[in-house]
C-alpha positions as CSV (number, residue, x, y, z in Angstrom):
1,X,101.4,128.5,75.7
2,X,100.2,128.3,79.2
3,X,101.7,128.9,82.8
4,X,101.2,126.7,85.7
5,X,101.0,129.6,88.1
6,X,98.4,131.3,86.0
7,X,94.6,131.5,86.5
8,X,94.6,130.4,90.3
9,X,91.7,131.8,91.9
10,X,91.9,134.1,94.7
11,X,89.5,132.1,96.8
12,X,89.9,128.4,96.8
13,X,87.5,126.6,98.9
14,X,88.3,123.3,97.4
15,X,91.5,121.9,95.8
16,X,91.7,122.7,92.1
17,X,92.2,119.9,89.7
18,X,92.7,120.6,85.9
19,X,93.9,118.3,83.3
20,X,96.8,119.6,81.1
21,X,97.1,116.8,78.8
22,X,95.1,113.6,78.4
23,X,95.4,110.8,76.1
24,X,94.1,107.1,76.2
25,X,97.3,105.9,78.3
26,X,98.2,108.9,80.4
27,X,97.0,112.1,81.8
28,X,99.0,115.2,83.1
29,X,97.1,117.3,85.9
30,X,97.7,120.5,87.7
31,X,96.6,120.4,91.4
32,X,96.5,123.6,93.6
33,X,96.2,123.1,97.3
34,X,96.0,125.8,99.9
35,X,95.7,124.2,103.1
36,X,93.7,121.4,101.8
37,X,93.8,117.6,102.8
38,X,92.1,114.4,101.9
39,X,89.1,114.1,104.1
40,X,89.7,112.1,107.3
41,X,89.5,108.4,106.9
42,X,89.5,108.7,102.9
43,X,92.2,107.2,100.8
44,X,93.1,107.4,97.2
45,X,93.1,104.2,95.7
46,X,94.0,104.6,91.9
47,X,93.8,102.4,89.1
48,X,96.9,103.9,87.4
49,X,100.2,104.7,88.8
50,X,101.0,108.5,89.6
51,X,104.1,110.4,89.4
52,X,103.6,113.8,91.4
53,X,105.9,116.7,91.7
54,X,105.6,119.6,94.0
55,X,106.4,122.5,91.6
56,X,105.7,125.4,94.4
57,X,104.7,125.1,98.1
58,X,105.0,122.1,100.5
59,X,102.9,119.2,101.7
60,X,102.8,115.8,103.4
61,X,101.5,112.5,101.8
62,X,100.6,109.6,104.4
63,X,100.7,106.1,102.9
64,X,98.4,103.7,104.6
65,X,100.8,100.5,104.3
66,X,103.0,101.1,107.2
67,X,101.5,104.5,108.1
68,X,104.4,106.6,107.0
69,X,104.4,110.1,106.0
70,X,106.5,111.9,103.3
71,X,107.2,115.4,103.5
72,X,107.5,117.4,100.1
73,X,109.0,120.6,99.3
74,X,109.3,122.4,95.8
75,X,111.1,120.3,93.4
76,X,110.5,117.1,95.4
77,X,108.8,114.2,93.4
78,X,107.5,110.7,94.1
79,X,106.2,107.8,92.1
80,X,103.1,106.1,93.8
81,X,102.2,102.6,92.2
82,X,98.5,101.8,91.3
83,X,96.5,101.0,94.4
84,X,99.0,102.3,96.9
85,X,96.6,103.7,99.3
86,X,97.6,107.2,100.2
87,X,96.1,110.6,101.4
88,X,97.2,114.2,101.4
89,X,97.7,114.8,105.2
90,X,98.9,118.4,105.1
91,X,99.6,121.4,102.6
92,X,100.7,124.7,103.5
93,X,97.9,127.0,104.4
94,X,99.8,130.2,103.9
95,X,100.5,129.6,100.3
96,X,99.6,127.9,97.1
97,X,100.9,124.4,96.8
98,X,101.0,123.6,93.0
99,X,101.4,120.0,92.1
100,X,102.2,118.4,88.6
101,X,100.7,114.7,88.4
102,X,101.5,112.3,85.9
103,X,99.0,109.4,85.7
104,X,99.9,106.5,83.7
């Protein structure tokens, strides 16, 4: 058994991405952010859809289509269809934001 809040480094110069489960058709990933954002003018444009849940902390995701932003707190989740360009525009710099992402 493992814990989503375990083994988070005290120093986190870059976001932490870790596969928890990976098969041929889906992947579950833990992401830990601490004030991290997607680099300016870069967008995620993924081949697979992504369901993402904020387990702890808070964040904002900006979607290129319509340039709208979604604020997320612990417990909030969203489904992002494949090729919907988006970026993480803000994560709380004062605490860890722990995400659980399912790519399918």
